SEMARPA-229636 format. One record per atom (N, C-alpha, C): x, y, z; residue number from 1; residue in one letter. Coordinates in steps of 0.02 Angstrom, whole numbers. Layout:
// SEMARPA-229636
R       x       y       z   nr  rest
R       X       Y       Z  NUM     a
...
//
This chain:
// SEMARPA-229636
R       x       y       z   nr  rest
R    1415   -4838    -449    1     x
R    1398   -4811    -384    1     x
R    1449   -4760    -361    1     x
R    1512   -4777    -374    2     x
R    1565   -4730    -354    2     x
R    1558   -4664    -391    2     x
R    1541   -4670    -458    3     x
R    1532   -4607    -497    3     x
R    1474   -4566    -469    3     x
R    1420   -4599    -452    4     x
R    1363   -4562    -425    4     x
R    1380   -4529    -359    4     x
R    1419   -4566    -318    5     x
R    1438   -4537    -253    5     x
R    1483   -4475    -263    5     x
R    1528   -4477    -313    6     x
R    1570   -4420    -327    6     x
R    1529   -4359    -349    6     x
R    1480   -4373    -393    7     x
R    1437   -4317    -416    7     x
R    1399   -4286    -358    7     x
R    1373   -4329    -313    8     x
R    1336   -4303    -256    8     x
R    1381   -4261    -211    8     x
R    1443   -4286    -201    9     x
R    1490   -4249    -158    9     x
R    1508   -4181    -189    9     x
R    1519   -4179    -255   10     x
R    1535   -4116    -288   10     x
R    1478   -4066    -284   10     x
R    1416   -4091    -294   11     x
R    1358   -4046    -289   11     x
R    1350   -4020    -218   11     x
R    1364   -4061    -168   12     x
R    1359   -4039     -98   12     x
R    1410   -3985     -82   12     x
R    1471   -3994    -109   13     x
R    1522   -3943     -98   13     x
R    1502   -3876    -129   13     x
R    1475   -3878    -191   14     x
R    1453   -3816    -223   14     x
R    1398   -3781    -184   14     x
R    1351   -3821    -157   15     x
R    1296   -3792    -118   15     x
R    1322   -3760     -54   15     x
R    1371   -3792     -23   16     x
R    1400   -3764      39   16     x
R    1435   -3698      24   16     x
R    1474   -3697     -33   17     x
R    1510   -3636     -52   17     x
R    1462   -3578     -65   17     x
R    1406   -3593    -101   18     x
R    1357   -3541    -116   18     x
R    1324   -3515     -52   18     x
R    1307   -3562      -5   19     x
R    1275   -3541      57   19     x
R    1322   -3499     100   19     x
R    1386   -3512      96   20     x
R    1435   -3472     134   20     x
R    1446   -3404     102   20     x
R    1446   -3402      34   21     x
R    1459   -3339      -2   21     x
R    1401   -3290       4   21     x
R    1340   -3316       4   22     x
R    1283   -3272       4   22     x
R    1278   -3229      67   22     x
R    1287   -3254     127   23     x
R    1285   -3211     186   23     x
R    1340   -3159     187   23     x
R    1398   -3176     159   24     x
R    1453   -3128     157   24     x
R    1434   -3069     114   24     x
R    1404   -3082      56   25     x
R    1383   -3028      12   25     x
R    1331   -2984      46   25     x
R    1284   -3016      82   26     x
R    1233   -2976     115   26     x
R    1263   -2933     170   26     x
R    1314   -2960     204   27     x
R    1347   -2921     256   27     x
R    1381   -2860     226   27     x
R    1414   -2871     167   28     x
R    1448   -2815     134   28     x
R    1398   -2761     114   28     x
R    1341   -2781      85   29     x
R    1291   -2732      65   29     x
R    1262   -2697     126   29     x
R    1252   -2735     180   30     x
R    1225   -2703     240   30     x
R    1274   -2653     269   30     x
R    1340   -2669     264   31     x
R    1390   -2623     289   31     x
R    1390   -2559     248   31     x
R    1380   -2566     182   32     x
R    1379   -2507     138   32     x
R    1320   -2463     155   32     x
R    1263   -2492     168   33     x
R    1203   -2453     184   33     x
R    1210   -2419     252   33     x
R    1243   -2454     299   34     x
R    1248   -2427     367   34     x
R    1297   -2369     373   34     x
R    1341   -2359     322   35     x
R    1389   -2304     325   35     x
R    1352   -2237     324   35     x
R    1377   -2187     360   36     x
R    1344   -2121     360   36     x
R    1345   -2089     292   36     x
R    1288   -2065     271   37     x
R    1281   -2034     205   37     x
R    1298   -1960     211   37     x
R    1356   -1940     184   38     x
R    1377   -1871     186   38     x
R    1365   -1841     117   38     x
R    1328   -1787     113   39     x
R    1314   -1757      47   39     x
R    1377   -1737      12   39     x
R    1379   -1741     -55   40     x
R    1441   -1722     -92   40     x
R    1458   -1649     -84   40     x
R    1408   -1606     -72   41     x
R    1423   -1535     -66   41     x
R    1463   -1520      -3   41     x
R    1457   -1564      48   42     x
R    1495   -1552     110   42     x
R    1569   -1563      99   42     x
R    1587   -1606      51   43     x
R    1657   -1620      38   43     x
R    1688   -1570     -10   43     x
R    1647   -1529     -42   44     x
R    1673   -1480     -89   44     x
R    1710   -1424     -54   44     x
R    1755   -1393     -89   45     x
R    1789   -1335     -62   45     x
R    1741   -1277     -60   45     x
R    1751   -1233     -12   46     x
R    1707   -1176      -4   46     x
R    1716   -1128     -62   46     x
R    1663   -1095     -81   47     x
R    1663   -1051    -139   47     x
R    1702    -988    -123   47     x
R    1736    -962    -172   48     x
R    1777    -901    -164   48     x
R    1736    -840    -182   48     x
R    1756    -781    -156   49     x
R    1718    -720    -173   49     x
R    1719    -703    -248   49     x
R    1772    -726    -284   50     x
R    1774    -712    -356   50     x
R    1720    -750    -394   50     x
R    1702    -809    -368   51     x
R    1651    -850    -402   51     x
R    1581    -826    -387   51     x
R    1573    -783    -336   52     x
R    1507    -760    -318   52     x
R    1476    -717    -372   52     x
R    1516    -681    -411   53     x
R    1490    -637    -464   53     x
R    1451    -676    -516   53     x
R    1468    -741    -525   54     x
R    1433    -782    -575   54     x
R    1369    -812    -547   54     x
R    1353    -799    -483   55     x
R    1293    -829    -453   55     x
R    1233    -784    -455   55     x
R    1241    -722    -479   56     x
R    1186    -675    -478   56     x
R    1132    -695    -527   56     x
R    1068    -689    -508   57     x
R    1013    -710    -553   57     x
R    1006    -663    -612   57     x
R     974    -687    -664   58     x
R     963    -647    -724   58     x
R     888    -638    -735   58     x
R     872    -593    -782   59     x
R     802    -578    -797   59     x
R     775    -620    -855   59     x
R     811    -670    -877   60     x
R     789    -711    -933   60     x
R     726    -749    -914   60     x
R     673    -739    -954   61     x
R     611    -776    -943   61     x
R     570    -751    -884   61     x
R     582    -690    -861   62     x
R     543    -664    -804   62     x
R     476    -637    -829   62     x
R     423    -661    -800   63     x
R     355    -637    -814   63     x
R     325    -612    -749   63     x
R     317    -546    -741   64     x
R     292    -519    -678   64     x
R     221    -543    -662   64     x
R     209    -558    -600   65     x
R     143    -581    -578   65     x
R     109    -531    -531   65     x
R     147    -484    -503   66     x
R     118    -434    -459   66     x
R     103    -370    -498   66     x
R      61    -329    -468   67     x
R      42    -265    -500   67     x
R     103    -220    -508   67     x
R     144    -218    -456   68     x
R     204    -176    -458   68     x
R     252    -200    -512   68     x
R     260    -266    -518   69     x
R     305    -292    -569   69     x
R     282    -275    -640   69     x
R     216    -278    -651   70     x
R     190    -261    -718   70     x
R     200    -187    -733   70     x
R     192    -145    -681   71     x
R     202     -73    -692   71     x
R     276     -57    -703   71     x
R     320     -94    -670   72     x
R     392     -84    -681   72     x
R     411    -104    -752   72     x
R     381    -157    -778   73     x
R     395    -176    -847   73     x
R     373    -122    -896   73     x
R     324     -82    -876   74     x
R     301     -27    -919   74     x
R     337      39    -904   74     x
R     390      34    -862   75     x
R     432      93    -846   75     x
R     393     149    -812   75     x
R     349     130    -764   76     x
R     311     180    -728   76     x
R     340     198    -661   76     x
R     389     160    -637   77     x
R     419     170    -571   77     x
R     494     171    -576   77     x
R     525     204    -526   78     x
R     597     195    -514   78     x
R     605     170    -442   78     x
R     664     142    -426   79     x
R     673     108    -363   79     x
R     667     155    -303   79     x
R     694     215    -309   80     x
R     692     262    -253   80     x
R     621     282    -236   80     x
R     580     295    -287   81     x
R     510     314    -274   81     x
R     471     256    -243   81     x
R     487     194    -262   82     x
R     453     136    -232   82     x
R     468     131    -158   82     x
R     533     139    -141   83     x
R     553     134     -70   83     x
R     526     192     -29   83     x
R     525     252     -57   84     x
R     500     310     -20   84     x
R     424     305     -10   84     x
R     389     274     -57   85     x
R     316     265     -50   85     x
R     299     208      -2   85     x
R     348     167      18   86     x
R     335     112      65   86     x
R     301      53      33   86     x
R     307      44     -32   87     x
R     276     -13     -66   87     x
R     321     -74     -57   87     x
R     291    -130     -38   88     x
R     329    -191     -26   88     x
R     346    -224     -92   88     x
R     410    -242    -101   89     x
R     434    -276    -161   89     x
R     429    -351    -150   89     x
R     391    -386    -192   90     x
R     380    -458    -184   90     x
R     416    -498    -238   90     x
R     448    -465    -286   91     x
R     486    -499    -338   91     x
R     555    -466    -342   91     x
R     607    -506    -332   92     x
R     674    -478    -333   92     x
R     695    -455    -403   92     x
R     661    -480    -455   93     x
R     677    -458    -523   93     x
R     661    -384    -534   93     x
R     617    -356    -492   94     x
R     601    -285    -498   94     x
R     664    -244    -485   94     x
R     703    -263    -434   95     x
R     765    -227    -419   95     x
R     816    -237    -474   95     x
R     820    -297    -502   96     x
R     866    -310    -558   96     x
R     847    -268    -619   96     x
R     783    -258    -629   97     x
R     760    -220    -687   97     x
R     775    -145    -678   97     x
R     762    -118    -618   98     x
R     770     -47    -606   98     x
R     842     -27    -592   98     x
R     881     -72    -563   99     x
R     949     -54    -544   99     x
R     994    -115    -556   99     x
R    1013    -128    -619  100     x
R    1054    -187    -634  100     x
R    1126    -180    -608  100     x
R    1149    -119    -595  101     x
R    1218    -110    -573  101     x
R    1224    -112    -497  101     x
R    1174    -138    -462  102     x
R    1175    -141    -389  102     x
R    1232    -185    -365  102     x
R    1272    -158    -318  103     x
R    1329    -195    -291  103     x
R    1309    -237    -231  103     x
R    1351    -284    -212  104     x
R    1337    -327    -155  104     x
R    1402    -345    -120  104     x
R    1396    -359     -55  105     x
R    1453    -379     -13  105     x
R    1432    -439      28  105     x
R    1476    -488      34  106     x
R    1462    -548      74  106     x
R    1495    -540     142  106     x
R    1458    -552     195  107     x
R    1484    -549     263  107     x
R    1513    -617     281  107     x
R    1573    -616     309  108     x
R    1606    -678     329  108     x
R    1578    -700     397  108     x
R    1528    -744     394  109     x
R    1495    -766     456  109     x
R    1518    -835     478  109     x
R    1555    -871     437  110     x
R    1577    -938     454  110     x
R    1649    -941     475  110     x
R    1671   -1001     491  111     x
R    1741   -1011     510  111     x
R    1759   -1085     505  111     x
R    1821   -1098     483  112     x
R    1846   -1166     479  112     x
R    1907   -1173     524  112     x
R    1912   -1227     563  113     x
R    1968   -1234     610  113     x
R    2035   -1241     573  113     x
R    2086   -1210     601  114     x
R    2153   -1214     572  114     x
R    2194   -1270     602  114     x
R    2252   -1284     572  115     x
R    2294   -1339     597  115     x
R    2327   -1321     663  115     x
R    2348   -1259     670  116     x
R    2382   -1239     731  116     x
R    2336   -1208     782  116     x
R    2272   -1219     776  117     x
R    2224   -1189     821  117     x
R    2192   -1127     791  117     x
R    2140   -1103     822  118     x
R    2105   -1045     796  118     x
R    2059   -1065     739  118     x
R    2035   -1015     703  119     x
R    1990   -1028     647  119     x
R    1999    -975     593  119     x
R    1985    -994     532  120     x
R    1989    -949     475  120     x
R    1919    -931     454  120     x
R    1906    -866     446  121     x
R    1839    -843     428  121     x
R    1822    -861     357  121     x
R    1760    -882     347  122     x
R    1736    -902     281  122     x
R    1671    -865     265  122     x
R    1653    -864     201  123     x
R    1595    -825     179  123     x
R    1529    -861     194  123     x
R    1532    -925     210  124     x
R    1471    -962     227  124     x
R    1481    -998     293  124     x
R    1426   -1014     325  125     x
R    1428   -1049     389  125     x
R    1396   -1117     380  125     x
R    1432   -1169     401  126     x
R    1408   -1238     393  126     x
R    1386   -1266     460  126     x
R    1325   -1292     463  127     x
R    1300   -1324     523  127     x
R    1278   -1395     505  127     x
R    1280   -1440     555  128     x
R    1263   -1510     543  128     x
R    1215   -1535     598  128     x
R    1173   -1581     578  129     x
R    1128   -1614     626  129     x
R    1132   -1689     614  129     x
R    1127   -1726     666  130     x
R    1134   -1799     661  130     x
R    1068   -1831     639  130     x
R    1075   -1881     596  131     x
R    1018   -1919     570  131     x
R    1036   -1992     574  131     x
R     987   -2036     569  132     x
R    1002   -2107     574  132     x
R    1046   -2131     516  132     x
R    1044   -2095     460  133     x
R    1087   -2113     403  133     x
R    1153   -2075     403  133     x
R    1164   -2031     450  134     x
R    1227   -1994     453  134     x
R    1215   -1921     468  134     x
R    1264   -1880     453  135     x
R    1259   -1809     466  135     x
R    1227   -1773     406  135     x
R    1183   -1725     420  136     x
R    1152   -1685     368  136     x
R    1178   -1613     375  136     x
R    1209   -1588     323  137     x
R    1240   -1522     325  137     x
R    1192   -1469     296  137     x
R    1201   -1407     321  138     x
R    1162   -1351     297  138     x
R    1207   -1290     295  138     x
R    1204   -1252     240  139     x
R    1247   -1194     229  139     x
R    1205   -1131     234  139     x
R    1231   -1080     268  140     x
R    1197   -1015     273  140     x
R    1245    -960     256  140     x
R    1219    -904     229  141     x
R    1260    -848     209  141     x
R    1222    -783     222  141     x
R    1259    -727     226  142     x
R    1231    -661     239  142     x
R    1260    -612     189  142     x
R    1216    -575     155  143     x
R    1236    -531     100  143     x
R    1207    -461     111  143     x
R    1247    -410      94  144     x
R    1226    -340      96  144     x
R    1228    -313      25  144     x
R    1174    -282       2  145     x
R    1171    -252     -65  145     x
R    1158    -177     -57  145     x
R    1183    -138    -103  146     x
R    1173     -66    -101  146     x
R    1203     -32    -162  146     x
R    1180      30    -174  147     x
R    1205      68    -231  147     x
R    1253     123    -211  147     x
R    1268     129    -146  148     x
R    1313     182    -123  148     x
R    1282     251    -122  148     x
R    1215     254    -129  149     x
R    1181     319    -130  149     x
R    1116     317     -91  149     x
R    1117     283     -34  150     x
R    1059     282      10  150     x
R    1014     221       5  150     x
R    1023     179     -45  151     x
R     981     119     -52  151     x
R    1021      58     -28  151     x
R     993      20      19  152     x
R    1029     -35      50  152     x
R     980     -90      68  152     x
R    1006    -152      70  153     x
R     966    -209      90  153     x
R    1011    -264     119  153     x
R     984    -302     166  154     x
R    1020    -356     199  154     x
R     978    -419     194  154     x
R    1009    -475     175  155     x
R     972    -537     168  155     x
R    1012    -597     190  155     x
R     977    -648     214  156     x
R    1008    -710     237  156     x
R     976    -768     201  156     x
R    1017    -816     179  157     x
R     992    -874     143  157     x
R    1025    -938     166  157     x
R     989    -993     161  158     x
R    1014   -1059     180  158     x
R    1002   -1108     124  158     x
R    1043   -1159     120  159     x
R    1036   -1210      68  159     x
R    1083   -1268      82  159     x
R    1080   -1318      39  160     x
R    1123   -1375      46  160     x
R    1191   -1365      12  160     x
R    1196   -1313     -30  161     x
R    1259   -1297     -63  161     x
R    1275   -1224     -52  161     x
R    1340   -1208     -59  162     x
R    1362   -1139     -52  162     x
R    1329   -1094    -104  162     x
R    1324   -1119    -165  163     x
R    1295   -1080    -220  163     x
R    1223   -1062    -206  163     x
R    1183   -1111    -185  164     x
R    1113   -1098    -172  164     x
R    1103   -1050    -113  164     x
R    1144   -1056     -62  165     x
R    1137   -1013      -3  165     x
R    1151    -941     -21  165     x
R    1203    -928     -61  166     x
R    1220    -859     -80  166     x
R    1167    -830    -126  166     x
R    1142    -870    -173  167     x
R    1089    -846    -218  167     x
R    1026    -826    -179  167     x
R    1007    -868    -130  168     x
R     948    -852     -90  168     x
R     959    -790     -48  168     x
R    1020    -781     -22  169     x
R    1035    -722      18  169     x
R    1030    -658     -23  169     x
R    1056    -660     -85  170     x
R    1052    -601    -129  170     x
R     980    -586    -146  170     x
R     940    -637    -161  171     x
R     870    -625    -176  171     x
R     832    -597    -116  171     x
R     846    -623     -58  172     x
R     812    -598       3  172     x
R     833    -527      18  172     x
R     896    -509       6  173     x
R     919    -441      18  173     x
R     883    -392     -29  173     x
R     870    -412     -90  174     x
R     836    -368    -138  174     x
R     762    -359    -120  174     x
R     734    -407     -83  175     x
R     665    -400     -60  175     x
R     660    -361       5  175     x
R     717    -348      37  176     x
R     719    -316     103  176     x
R     759    -251      98  176     x
R     742    -208      50  177     x
R     780    -147      38  177     x
R     744     -87      67  177     x
R     783     -38      89  178     x
R     756      24     117  178     x
R     798      82      90  178     x
R     770     142      95  179     x
R     806     203      75  179     x
R     826     240     139  179     x
R     891     252     146  180     x
R     919     285     206  180     x
R     932     358     190  180     x
R     905     403     232  181     x
R     919     474     224  181     x
R     986     491     255  181     x
R    1026     528     219  182     x
R    1091     550     244  182     x
R    1091     625     256  182     x
R    1140     648     293  183     x
R    1145     719     308  183     x
R    1208     734     347  183     x
R    1208     791     380  184     x
R    1264     811     422  184     x
R    1236     831     490  184     x
R    1228     781     534  185     x
R    1199     794     599  185     x
R    1248     810     653  185     x
R    1312     818     636  186     x
R    1363     833     686  186     x
R    1367     908     699  186     x
R    1367     929     762  187     x
R    1373     999     779  187     x
R    1443    1025     766  187     x
R    1492     979     759  188     x
R    1561     999     747  188     x
R    1573    1018     674  188     x
R    1526     999     630  189     x
R    1536    1011     558  189     x
R    1485    1061     532  189     x
R    1421    1041     532  190     x
R    1366    1084     509  190     x
R    1378    1111     439  190     x
R    1406    1068     395  191     x
R    1418    1089     326  191     x
R    1356    1082     282  191     x
R    1308    1040     304  192     x
R    1246    1031     266  192     x
R    1250     982     209  192     x
R    1308     949     200  193     x
R    1316     900     146  193     x
R    1296     830     171  193     x
R    1270     787     127  194     x
R    1248     720     148  194     x
R    1307     671     150  194     x
R    1356     684     192  195     x
R    1415     640     197  195     x
R    1410     594     258  195     x
R    1363     608     304  196     x
R    1358     570     365  196     x
R    1285     555     379  196     x
R    1268     543     442  197     x
R    1200     528     463  197     x
R    1165     591     488  197     x
R    1101     597     479  198     x
R    1066     657     502  198     x
R    1055     660     578  198     x
R    1054     601     610  199     x
R    1042     598     682  199     x
R    1067     532     709  199     x
R    1058     522     773  200     x
R    1081     460     806  200     x
R    1030     405     795  200     x
R    1055     344     781  201     x
R    1011     287     771  201     x
R    1034     228     812  201     x
R     985     191     840  202     x
R    1000     133     883  202     x
R     963      73     854  202     x
R     998      16     851  203     x
R     968     -46     827  203     x
R     989    -105     870  203     x
R     945    -154     876  204     x
R     958    -213     918  204     x
R     942    -276     878  204     x
R     981    -328     892  205     x
R     968    -395     865  205     x
R     999    -446     912  205     x
R     956    -485     945  206     x
R     982    -530     996  206     x
R    1009    -491    1055  206     x
R    1071    -506    1076  207     x
R    1103    -470    1131  207     x
R    1144    -411    1107  207     x
R    1149    -401    1041  208     x
R    1192    -349    1013  208     x
R    1152    -284    1007  208     x
R    1184    -230    1028  209     x
R    1155    -163    1021  209     x
R    1206    -119     985  209     x
R    1184     -85     932  210     x
R    1227     -42     891  210     x
R    1198      28     893  210     x
R    1241      76     908  211     x
R    1221     146     909  211     x
R    1266     184     859  211     x
R    1235     212     808  212     x
R    1271     249     756  212     x
R    1261     324     768  212     x
R    1315     362     763  213     x
R    1313     434     774  213     x
R    1344     471     715  213     x
R    1318     530     698  214     x
R    1349     570     644  214     x
R    1417     596     667  214     x
R    1462     603     618  215     x
R    1530     627     631  215     x
R    1546     683     582  215     x
R    1592     729     600  216     x
R    1611     783     555  216     x
R    1649     756     494  216     x
R    1652     797     443  217     x
R    1684     776     381  217     x
R    1759     764     392  217     x
R    1783     709     362  218     x
R    1853     691     369  218     x
R    1866     640     424  218     x
R    1816     625     464  219     x
R    1826     576     518  219     x
R    1833     505     490  219     x
R    1795     489     439  220     x
R    1794     422     412  220     x
R    1745     378     450  220     x
R    1748     313     438  221     x
R    1702     265     470  221     x
R    1738     233     529  221     x
R    1724     259     589  222     x
R    1753     232     650  222     x
R    1710     175     676  222     x
R    1705     121     635  223     x
R    1663      63     652  223     x
R    1703       1     636  223     x
R    1676     -58     651  224     x
R    1709    -121     636  224     x
R    1707    -134     560  224     x
R    1748    -182     539  225     x
R    1753    -197     467  225     x
R    1687    -222     439  225     x
R    1649    -260     478  226     x
R    1585    -286     454  226     x
R    1533    -230     446  226     x
R    1531    -184     494  227     x
R    1484    -128     489  227     x
R    1504     -79     435  227     x
R    1568     -78     418  228     x
R    1590     -34     363  228     x
R    1558     -54     298  228     x
R    1547    -118     287  229     x
R    1516    -141     225  229     x
R    1445    -114     218  229     x
R    1408    -112     274  230     x
R    1339     -85     272  230     x
R    1341     -10     258  230     x
R    1383      27     294  231     x
R    1383      99     287  231     x
R    1409     120     218  231     x
R    1458      85     191  232     x
R    1483     101     124  232     x
R    1429      86      72  232     x
R    1392      32      81  233     x
R    1338      16      34  233     x
R    1283      69      36  233     x
R    1274     101      95  234     x
R    1223     153     102  234     x
R    1250     222      80  234     x
R    1315     229      69  235     x
R    1343     292      47  235     x
R    1363     338     104  235     x
R    1369     312     165  236     x
R    1391     351     223  236     x
R    1467     351     225  236     x
R    1497     411     231  237     x
R    1570     417     229  237     x
R    1600     431     298  237     x
R    1562     462     343  238     x
R    1587     480     410  238     x
R    1535     460     462  238     x
R    1558     421     512  239     x
R    1512     400     565  239     x
R    1551     373     623  239     x
R    1521     380     683  240     x
R    1547     349     743  240     x
R    1499     295     765  240     x
R    1525     246     803  241     x
R    1485     189     823  241     x
R    1502     167     893  241     x
R    1452     142     928  242     x
R    1462     111     994  242     x
R    1421      48     997  242     x
R    1452      -8    1015  243     x
R    1418     -73    1016  243     x
R    1423    -104    1085  243     x
R    1377    -149    1099  244     x
R    1378    -187    1161  244     x
R    1345    -255    1148  244     x
R    1359    -303    1192  245     x
R    1332    -370    1183  245     x
R    1383    -417    1151  245     x
R    1359    -472    1127  246     x
R    1402    -523    1096  246     x
R    1414    -504    1022  246     x
R    1460    -457    1011  247     x
R    1472    -433     944  247     x
R    1511    -483     901  247     x
R    1537    -537     931  248     x
R    1570    -588     890  248     x
R    1519    -627     848  248     x
R    1455    -624     866  249     x
R    1402    -653     824  249     x
R    1388    -604     768  249     x
R    1423    -613     712  250     x
R    1422    -563     658  250     x
R    1353    -557     626  250     x
R    1314    -610     626  251     x
R    1246    -605     598  251     x
R    1204    -555     636  251     x
R    1205    -559     703  252     x
R    1167    -512     744  252     x
R    1197    -442     739  252     x
R    1263    -437     732  253     x
R    1295    -371     727  253     x
R    1272    -334     664  253     x
R    1269    -370     608  254     x
R    1247    -339     545  254     x
R    1173    -321     548  254     x
R    1133    -364     576  255     x
R    1061    -350     580  255     x
R    1048    -291     626  255     x
R    1086    -285     681  256     x
R    1078    -228     726  256     x
R    1098    -163     692  256     x
R    1153    -165     653  257     x
R    1173    -105     616  257     x
R    1122     -85     564  257     x
R    1093    -134     531  258     x
R    1041    -120     481  258     x
R     978     -91     514  258     x
R     961    -117     572  259     x
R     904     -90     609  259     x
R     917     -18     633  259     x
R     981      -4     650  260     x
R     998      64     671  260     x
R     989     114     614  260     x
R    1007      93     553  261     x
R     997     137     495  261     x
R     923     146     480  261     x
R     885      92     488  262     x
R     813      97     474  262     x
R     777     140     526  262     x
R     802     141     587  263     x
R     769     179     639  263     x
R     769     254     625  263     x
R     815     278     583  264     x
R     818     349     567  264     x
R     759     370     524  264     x
R     728     323     490  265     x
R     670     339     448  265     x
R     606     346     489  265     x
R     608     326     553  266     x
R     548     332     594  266     x
R     534     404     615  266     x
R     585     447     612  267     x
R     576     516     631  267     x
R     570     559     568  267     x
R     523     605     569  268     x
R     514     650     512  268     x
R     572     699     510  268     x
R     605     702     452  269     x
R     665     743     445  269     x
R     656     793     388  269     x
R     685     852     394  270     x
R     684     899     338  270     x
R     731     876     283  270     x
R     723     905     225  271     x
R     768     889     170  271     x
R     834     926     179  271     x
R     883     889     205  272     x
R     947     920     220  272     x
R     984     943     158  272     x
R     973     907     102  273     x
R    1009     926      41  273     x
R     985     993      15  273     x
R     918    1003      16  274     x
R     892    1068      -7  274     x
R     916    1124      38  274     x
R     915    1112     104  275     x
R     938    1163     151  275     x
R    1011    1180     139  275     x
R    1051    1128     127  276     x
R    1122    1141     116  276     x
R    1134    1180      52  276     x
R    1095    1164       0  277     x
R    1103    1201     -63  277     x
R    1084    1275     -54  277     x
R    1028    1287     -18  278     x
R    1007    1356      -5  278     x
R    1060    1392      38  278     x
R    1086    1356      88  279     x
R    1135    1386     131  279     x
R    1199    1403      92  279     x
R    1221    1358      49  280     x
R    1281    1370      10  280     x
R    1269    1428     -39  280     x
R    1209    1430     -69  281     x
R    1195    1485    -115  281     x
R    1195    1552     -79  281     x
R    1166    1554     -19  282     x
R    1167    1616      20  282     x
R    1238    1636      38  282     x
R    1278    1586      57  283     x
R    1348    1601      75  283     x
R    1386    1628      15  283     x
R    1376    1597     -43  284     x
R    1411    1620    -103  284     x
R    1389    1691    -122  284     x
R    1324    1705    -116  285     x
R    1299    1772    -131  285     x
R    1328    1824     -82  285     x
R    1331    1803     -19  286     x
R    1359    1849      32  286     x
R    1433    1864      17  286     x
R    1469    1812       0  287     x
R    1541    1821     -14  287     x
R    1551    1866     -75  287     x
R    1510    1854    -126  288     x
R    1518    1895    -187  288     x
R    1501    1968    -173  288     x
R    1449    1981    -132  289     x
R    1432    2050    -115  289     x
R    1487    2083     -74  289     x
R    1514    2046     -26  290     x
R    1569    2074      15  290     x
R    1630    2089     -29  290     x
R    1644    2042     -74  291     x
R    1701    2051    -118  291     x
R    1692    2112    -163  291     x
R    1631    2120    -191  292     x
R    1618    2177    -235  292     x
R    1622    2243    -196  292     x
R    1594    2244    -136  293     x
R    1598    2305     -96  293     x
R    1669    2323     -78  293     x
R    1709    2272     -62  294     x
R    1779    2284     -46  294     x
R    1817    2313    -106  294     x
R    1803    2284    -165  295     x
R    1836    2309    -226  295     x
R    1815    2381    -241  295     x
R    1750    2396    -232  296     x
R    1727    2465    -244  296     x
R    1758    2514    -195  296     x
R    1764    2494    -132  297     x
R    1796    2538     -83  297     x
R    1869    2551    -100  297     x
R    1903    2498    -122  298     x
R    1973    2507    -141  298     x
R    1980    2555    -200  298     x
R    1934    2550    -249  299     x
R    1937    2594    -307  299     x
R    1924    2667    -287  299     x
R    1875    2677    -245  300     x
R    1860    2745    -223  300     x
R    1917    2775    -183  300     x
R    1948    2735    -141  301     x
R    2005    2760    -102  301     x
R    2063    2778    -147  301     x
R    2076    2734    -197  302     x
R    2130    2749    -245  302     x
R    2115    2813    -284  302     x
R    2053    2822    -303  303     x
R    2036    2882    -342  303     x
R    2046    2945    -299  303     x
R    2025    2943    -235  304     x
R    2033    3001    -192  304     x
R    2107    3016    -180  304     x
R    2147    2966    -172  305     x
R    2219    2976    -161  305     x
R    2251    3008    -222  305     x
R    2230    2982    -281  306     x
R    2258    3011    -343  306     x
R    2236    3083    -353  306     x
R    2173    3100    -336  307     x
R    2149    3168    -342  307     x
R    2187    3216    -295  307     x
R    2200    3194    -233  308     x
R    2236    3235    -186  308     x
R    2308    3247    -209  308     x
R    2338    3197    -237  309     x
R    2407    3203    -260  309     x
R    2412    3252    -318  309     x
R    2361    3255    -361  310     x
R    2361    3302    -417  310     x
R    2352    3373    -390  310     x
//
């Protein structure tokens, strides 16, 4: 009887221990589930501009599905003629095919808080929204592409990772490209060379208003550092600018500058390059004629002086 009682007591102790351990384990698992789920990409370090070059898409395995893409594969178009004709590009691989050396610039639209106050500008902007499982992060980026000779595009992309956001922004910029006409619209210069803007352009985005004006040669780009990236990508070397509104919102500032450049295409303009070439040719011809006449006059004067002396 005593042995049976001992066995019963030992079994009861084991059952009590198991019943006590099981709720503890469930509490631990519940605590793990209740913790906020933060995506691993949010804990990663932000991508550097040097690593952006490896994010550009390639043409491997591209099969065009649009009519324009199929004609580009047959080498029937070039990028400038497509933009001047106003044909909408629906595949970013078309731009990669026609202009593989296209450059790009990333606009620093984000910021991370510093230890001593203030913030450090970053190439991507991180936003968060609360969810019952924790915070959900989203990354956005803004990219400017251009060849430095009148072709430019601006694109914005969002994603869960820095890499995906920048790739989407580059692709969107290639689908949103325009051809900007350049010239010399400043009355102080009137050289006829395409170093500046042909006329005044105004663009708006949100509360930001950007007004771009042509400047004489040698002035440089009297604009902010962010707008310089757009104008350099478009091949503009001299320009003046006036802005108003909340210009600290760099996304709206870049979009307003891009709209100001696009607004110049709304007005019919003469071909400034042809005019400048004709003007320069006329000037060179005039100078050569004046020079020849001066030389002939000098020769005739010398001959008459020599004849009189004899």
